[in-house]
N, C-alpha and C positions, 0 to 999 in steps of 0.2 A: 457422540463422537468421542473416542477414547483419547485422553490427554496423558502424555507421559511428561512429568514435570522435570524441568531443568532447574536444579536447586541453585539459587543465587548464593555466592560467597559473601562474606562480610566485606563491605567496601566503605571507603571514606567518601563522603558526599558533601558537596557545597549546596546549600539552599539559598538561592539568590532571589530576593523579592524586589519587584519594581514598585514604583510609587503610585500605582493606579488602582489600588484596592484589592480586597481579599480574593475576588474571583477574576482578577486581571493580573495575577502574579505570574512570574516566570520561574520555573523550578529547574535547577541545574543539578543533575546527578553526576557524581564524579567517582571514579574508581582509583585504585592504587597504581594503575598503569597509564596515568596521564590522559585518560579518556574522560570527556564530559559530554553530557546529553542535555540539551535545554528543551523543556516542554512547557507549553502554555495551555491552560484550560480552554482557550478559544479554539474550537474545532478539535480539541485534543491533539494539537499539532506538535510535532517535533520541529523545533526551530533550528537546531544545529546539532551536529555530531562531530566532536573534535577527536581526531585519532592521530597518533604519532606515525609518521611514515618510516621507511627503512633507515633514514638518517636521523630519526628522532625529531624531525620537524613536525609540529602539531598542525594538522590540516582539517579544515571544515569540509566534510564530504557530502553535505546535502545543500541543495538550493533553498532559498527563502529570503527573509528580510531581517533587518537589524533590530526592529522593534515590533511588538505585538500588534500595534494599531495598523501597521501596513498590511496585515492579513485580513482586516475587516473588508467586507464586500464593497463598501463604498469607495475603498481605495484600490483594491485589486481583487478580481475574481479568479482566484487560483486555488488549487488543491494542495499546495506545497505542505508536505509533512502531516497531512490531516488524518484523523481517525474517521473513516468514511462510514456512513450509515444513512438510511436503513439498509439500502441495497447497493453495494459497490458494483461498479460497472453498469451495463445497460440492461433495461427491460424493454423488449421490443414493442414499439408503438405506444408505449405507456400503458399497455394492456396487462392487467393482473386479474387472474381468476383463481379462486380457492373455493373448493366445495360447491361449485356451481354458481357462486356469486362473483360478480365482476366489479373492478374499480378502474377508473380512468385516471392514471397518474400524470403528473406534469411532464410535458415533452420539452426537454431543454437541450437535445443534441440530435440533430438530423432526424427529428420525428420520434425519438426514443427518450425514455427517462434514464438519465445518467447520474450515478452517484447519489441516488435518493432525491433528485430534483434540484431546482435552482435554490431551494432553501434547505438543503441537506444538513446533516449534523456538522459538517465541516465549517458551516457558517453560524454555528450556535455555541453557546458557552456551556461546557461541561462543568459539573460541580466537583470540587476536590474532596474526596472521601478520606484518603490517607496520603500522607507524604512524610517520608523519613529519609534516612541517609542513603537508602538504596533503591527506593521505588516511589512511584506516585500512582494512585488509583483514582480514576475519574468516573463520574456517573452522568448518564444522559437519561432524562425523563421525557419521553416522547409521547404526546397524547394521541388518542384515537383520532384519525383523520389528519395527522401530521403529513403534509405533502400528499394528502389523499390516501395514505396507507392505512389499512385497517388495524385496529387493536392498539391499546395503550401499552407501550414497551418501556421497560427499565433496562438499561444496558450499562455495562462497565468495561473500561479499558484500563489495564494495569501495565505500566512500563517498569521493568526492573533491569538495572545495570550491574553486572558482576565484574570481579577482578580478572576474569578470563577474556574480557572484551565482548561479552555477549549482552546484547540488548534484547531482553525477552518481552514479548508482547502477548497478553492474554485478553480475550474478549469473552464476555458473558452477557446473556440477555434472557428476559422472561417477558411474557405477554399475557393479556387477559382475554385475547380473542385470536383466532388463527391469522397469521401474517407471514411475511417473509423477512428473513434477516441474512445479511451477507456483509460482514464488516472486514475492513482491511486498513492498512497504513499506506499512505500515498506519498512517501518520501521520494524525492528526486535525487538520486545518488550520482555524484561525480567523484570517483575515487582518485582522480588526478588532483583533487583539492583545489582546483582552479577552473571556474566555469568558462574561462577563455580557451581552455584546452578541451575540446569536444571529447565525448566518451567513445568516439569511433575507434580509438586505439585500445580500448579495454577488451579483455577476453572474457566472454560469457560462456557458461556451461549450464545446460538445463537438463535435469534428469527426467526426460519426457520423450516418449516414442511417437506421440501424437499431439495434434493441436486442433483447435476449432477454427475453421476458416470463416471469413467475414465477407459481407457484400460491400458495395460502395458506400453504404451508410454506417459502416463499422459494426453491423449487426451479424451475429453468428447465424450460420445457415442451418444449423442442426446436425451437421456432419462432424465426424472426427476423422481427420486425414493423417496418414503416416508422414513423419518428418523426413524419412529416409530418401535420399536423392534430391532433396530440395534445399533452398536457402534457410528453411526453418529448422534444420538439423543442427542443434547445439549440444548433442550428446557428448561430444568432446569439445574442448575450448576453442572458440572461434572469435576473431576480432569482430566487434559489432559493425565496424565500417566496411567489412568485406562485401556485405549485401544490403546494407540498410537503404541504399539508394538504387537498388536493382529493380527498377520499375518495370522491367521486362517480365518479371514474375508477378502474376496477377495479384497474389495476396499482399505483396509488399506495395504494389500500386494502390490496392484498396485501402491499406492501412496507412498510406503516406509514409511508409517506413515500417518498423515493427510496432504493432499495436494489437497484439493477439494474446489469446489465452492458450497456454500449453497444458496438456493433460498429464499430470505428474505420474511417473511410474512408482512413486512412493505411496500412492493411494491404490488400495486393492480391496475388493469385497466390502466396500463401505467404510473402510478405516484408512487413515493416513499414518505413515510412520515418520514422526518428527524427530527420530534419532538418525535419519539418513538425509544427506544433503539433497535439497530440492533444486538448488541452483547455486552457482558461484560466479562472482565477478571479480576480476583482478586488473589492477592498473600497473603496467610495466613502468610507468612514469614515476610512481611513488612506492610501488611494492605493496600497497594496501590491498588486502583481499577481503571480500565479504562473502560469507556462506549463509545461505538462507535455509532454515528448517521450518517445516509446517506440517500440520495434520490435515490441511485442506486438499481437495482434489486438483486444484489448478493454480497457476500463477500467470498473471498478466504482465507481459513485458512491454513497456511503452518507452520509446527512445526519444522522448521530448520533441516529437515531430512538429508540434504547433508552437513551440517557442520561436518567436520571430524577431527578437530584438526590441520589442515594444515594452518589455518589463525590465526595470532596473532593480536589482536586488541588493544583496549585502555588499557593503563597501563600494557602492556605486557601480557594481559590475552589471553589464547588460547580458541578459540571458538569451542566447541564440539557439537555433535548431541544433539538436543533439548535444546540448550542454549537459544533459543528465539522462539517466535511465531509471525508470520505476520498476520495482519488482513487487507486485501486489498479489499476495496470497489470497485465495478466494474460492468460492463456488464458481462454476462456469457462468459466463454472461448469459442473461436471458433464461436462466434455469427455470423460472416459474412458467415459461411457455414451452419448455423442452422436457416433457415428462420422462424421456429416456435417460436424462442426466440426474446426478445426485440431487435430491430435493433440498430446497432452502426454506421449506415451510416450517414455522415454529408454532406450536399449539399450547394452549393453557396447560399448566402442569409440567411442561418440558422446560429444559434449560439449554439454550444455545451456548456452545463453547467453541472457541477457535483459538489456535495457537500459532504464533510466528516467532522465530528467533533470528535476529540479525547478528551473526558472529563475525567479529572483525579480528584480523590478524595481519602479519606482514611476512612476505616471502620475496 
């Protein structure tokens, strides 16, 4: 997959270390525009993104917890901010077949394997490879048989923050045997800067003419349907709340809201154009806008439909339904079982690469 590099500018950065040891540090990147991004090696998670709003008030625009230990699975089973692997999203029935060989993957979501299984990379410690004033590079060593996936995989995630307000995310992976790789970031965005204010008021735009419908178990059917004339049409900005509860439309009913993959028009003939916006999200409450760029074929939009008030996050805030929206750049869900879609197979001698950029601005 061709990668077009977004060159980071020189930025001032604060490196903050917590007291829990070298691989339990929290790294805080800071630019010259009052932005700060906190990253922990546990799950490769983004813990916070601090962005000035239209009035200069600095707001945290992602959900999560105040301390790293709260992300541990014995405390909370969440994907907040995580670098997901090996395979983001769902693999149908936990069934994986490569070159005529089959593997039975753990089924942790309505009979499917979700986000690499119940012990995916979001619940493991990445190793810090590099960390300086503008970026942090993390490494995951995943053995053969990790969550029943074949092949020993070495993967990298690099976060870079520049002075233009761009948080650049790059993924790489190699393997010693054929396997599947599909990595993403699972940040929960609330551009209102307050989880008490649901994202229903935010305007979403997706550069996609088609989407992959799902059944009642959230599994893709194998079709790609046009968005035109449906509540799935976000080719021009639409308030999330307009149709998020429109259960009269079967797909929103099946997804319990929006929990679907859109097929990006920026991806064509096996290549994605990460110089063209894949999606934008804007809060009229704060004026903060997020533009997503990627070379991936798809983006999963999830509107926090399963947040139900049982999780208490930062500053004692309770996270309720639609408190955030996830914008996960990815290969399509269940690609290993849908040969008509772009392949996610990685073979020895190849290098998996994926690029996502979250560009923040104010208007």
